[in-house]
C-alpha positions as CSV (number, residue, x, y, z in Angstrom):
1,M,84.5,64.9,108.0
2,P,83.2,68.4,108.9
3,R,80.9,70.1,106.4
4,P,82.5,73.1,104.6
5,P,81.1,76.5,105.3
6,D,78.1,77.5,103.2
7,P,79.3,80.2,100.7
8,A,75.9,81.8,100.4
9,K,75.5,82.1,104.1
10,R,79.0,83.5,104.4
11,R,78.3,86.2,101.9
12,I,75.1,87.2,103.8
13,L,77.1,87.3,107.0
14,L,79.7,89.5,105.5
15,H,77.2,92.1,104.4
16,Q,75.5,92.0,107.8
17,I,78.9,92.4,109.6
18,H,79.8,95.3,107.4
19,E,76.6,97.2,108.3
20,Y,77.1,96.4,112.0
21,V,80.7,97.6,112.0
22,M,79.7,100.8,110.1
23,R,77.2,101.5,112.8
24,H,79.2,100.6,115.9
25,G,82.9,101.0,114.9
26,L,85.7,98.8,116.1
27,A,86.1,100.1,119.7
28,G,85.0,97.4,122.0
29,L,83.9,95.2,119.1
30,S,82.9,91.8,120.6
31,L,81.8,88.7,118.8
32,R,79.0,87.9,121.2
33,P,77.0,91.1,120.8
34,L,77.6,91.0,117.1
35,A,76.5,87.4,116.8
36,R,73.4,88.0,118.9
37,E,72.3,90.9,116.6
38,L,72.9,88.7,113.6
39,G,71.0,85.8,115.0
40,T,73.9,83.5,115.2
41,S,76.7,82.6,117.7
42,D,80.2,83.7,118.2
43,R,81.3,80.1,117.6
44,M,79.7,80.2,114.1
45,L,81.4,83.5,113.3
46,L,84.8,81.9,114.1
47,Y,83.8,78.9,112.1
48,Y,83.2,81.0,109.0
49,F,86.0,83.6,109.4
50,G,88.6,82.2,111.8
51,T,89.5,85.4,113.6
52,K,87.7,88.7,114.4
53,E,90.4,90.6,112.5
54,R,90.0,88.5,109.4
55,M,86.2,88.9,109.7
56,V,86.4,92.7,109.8
57,A,88.9,92.8,106.9
58,E,86.7,90.6,104.7
59,A,83.6,92.6,105.6
60,L,85.1,95.8,104.5
61,T,86.0,94.4,101.1
62,V,82.3,93.8,100.3
63,D,81.6,97.6,100.6
64,E,80.1,98.4,97.2
65,A,80.8,102.1,97.6
66,R,84.6,101.5,97.7
67,P,86.1,103.9,95.1
68,L,89.1,101.8,93.9
69,P,87.1,99.2,92.0
70,R,85.1,101.9,90.3
71,I,88.2,103.9,89.5
72,R,89.7,100.8,87.8
73,D,86.5,100.4,85.8
74,L,86.8,104.1,84.8
75,L,90.4,103.5,83.6
76,D,89.4,100.4,81.7
77,A,86.7,102.3,79.9
78,A,88.4,105.6,79.2
79,G,92.1,104.6,79.3
80,P,94.8,106.0,81.6
81,P,95.6,109.7,81.6
82,K,98.3,110.5,79.1
83,D,99.6,113.8,80.4
84,P,99.5,116.0,83.6
85,T,96.4,117.9,82.5
86,A,94.5,114.6,82.0
87,L,95.9,113.2,85.3
88,R,94.6,116.3,87.2
89,R,91.1,115.8,85.7
90,F,91.3,112.2,86.7
91,L,92.3,113.1,90.3
92,E,89.6,115.6,90.6
93,E,87.1,112.9,89.5
94,I,88.5,110.6,92.2
95,W,88.2,113.4,94.8
96,Q,84.5,113.9,93.8
97,R,83.9,110.2,94.3
98,F,85.5,110.3,97.7
99,S,83.1,113.2,98.5
100,A,80.0,110.9,98.0
101,P,78.1,110.4,101.3
102,A,78.2,106.6,101.0
103,V,82.0,106.8,100.8
104,R,82.5,109.5,103.5
105,R,80.6,107.4,106.0
106,T,83.4,104.8,105.9
107,F,86.1,107.3,106.8
108,P,85.8,107.1,110.6
109,L,86.0,103.4,110.4
110,W,89.1,103.4,108.2
111,L,90.7,105.9,110.5
112,E,89.9,103.7,113.5
113,I,91.5,100.7,111.6
114,M,94.7,102.7,110.9
115,V,95.0,103.8,114.5
116,A,94.3,100.3,115.8
117,N,97.1,99.0,113.5
118,V,99.5,101.6,114.9
119,L,98.6,100.8,118.5
120,H,98.5,97.1,117.9
121,P,100.9,96.3,115.0
122,G,99.8,93.5,112.8
123,R,96.1,93.5,113.9
124,Y,94.8,95.0,110.7
125,E,98.1,95.4,108.9
126,P,97.2,93.4,105.8
127,L,94.1,95.5,105.3
128,T,95.7,98.9,105.6
129,R,98.8,97.9,103.8
130,D,97.0,96.4,100.9
131,T,94.6,99.3,100.5
132,L,97.4,101.9,100.4
133,R,99.5,99.6,98.2
134,E,96.8,99.2,95.6
135,W,96.4,102.9,95.2
136,K,100.2,103.5,95.1
137,E,100.6,100.7,92.5
138,L,97.9,102.2,90.4
139,F,99.6,105.6,90.2
140,T,103.1,104.1,90.0
141,E,101.9,102.4,86.8
142,L,100.5,105.6,85.4
143,F,103.7,107.5,86.1
144,S,105.8,104.7,84.7
145,D,103.7,104.8,81.5
146,W,104.9,108.4,81.0
147,G,108.5,107.1,81.0
148,M,109.4,107.9,84.6
149,P,112.1,105.7,86.1
150,A,110.7,103.2,88.6
151,P,112.1,105.0,91.7
152,R,110.7,108.4,90.7
153,A,107.3,106.8,89.7
154,R,107.0,105.1,93.1
155,A,108.0,108.3,94.9
156,E,105.5,110.4,93.0
157,A,102.8,107.9,93.7
158,T,103.6,107.7,97.4
159,L,103.6,111.5,97.7
160,L,100.3,111.8,95.9
161,V,98.5,108.9,97.7
162,D,99.7,109.7,101.2
163,A,98.9,113.4,100.9
164,V,95.4,112.8,99.6
165,F,94.7,110.2,102.3
166,G,95.9,112.7,104.9
167,L,93.5,115.3,103.6
168,L,90.6,112.8,103.6
169,M,91.2,111.7,107.2
170,A,92.5,114.9,108.9
171,H,89.3,116.8,108.5
172,L,87.4,114.2,110.6
173,A,89.1,115.8,113.7
174,D,88.1,119.4,113.0
175,G,85.3,119.2,110.5
176,G,87.1,121.2,108.0
177,E,85.8,119.7,104.8
178,D,85.8,123.0,102.9
179,Q,89.5,123.6,103.9
180,A,90.3,120.0,102.8
181,D,88.8,120.6,99.4
182,A,90.7,123.8,98.9
183,A,93.9,122.2,100.1
184,F,93.4,119.3,97.7
185,H,93.3,121.7,94.7
186,M,96.3,123.6,96.1
187,L,98.1,120.2,96.3
188,L,97.5,119.6,92.6
189,D,98.7,123.1,91.9
190,R,102.0,122.2,93.6
191,L,102.4,118.8,92.1
192,E,101.3,119.3,88.5
193,P,104.3,121.4,87.5
194,G,106.6,118.6,88.7
195,W,104.8,116.1,86.5
196,R,105.5,118.4,83.5
197,T,109.3,118.1,83.9
198,D,111.2,115.6,81.9
199,P,109.7,112.2,83.0
200,R,113.1,110.6,82.6
201,A,114.7,112.9,85.1
């Protein structure tokens, strides 16, 4: 009977793979050069992770700088925003966390993953789908707590999340970080009045 993978070794490999992918990106990612740098073999990487796509997806989940877990901790500690003014402050806090260098350095890789999933459907679909879904579920729940009907709460969350992700990623092409920051605050100026309408509408 084959010996099960060593969990401690697997965790170490995940952190090493994460750093490698952050440095080299996904384009042309090959198991053999990766394994050689990590002092192992491509066969062992497949033994621990099954496929290259699963390996990359799991490696990204160990990123300690990911904002979502920290935002959930913030919500657990302070409670959810109860009104549009509080939600705006909460979103501005999220934007600041996304501006941290440790988070921004992950953006090119996330953009690469999204493009790869468009060009090769299914390759990284669970990773991109789950990431966006978790953010949308978080805000859908917040809007629902205000009394919004489920369809409107989902639509408001989708508009907010997709617009913010677009601002975070688009500036990678033109370097317009200042314009993205100004556009984010303008986006909130446009959305906040809508949050103040009767939530049951």
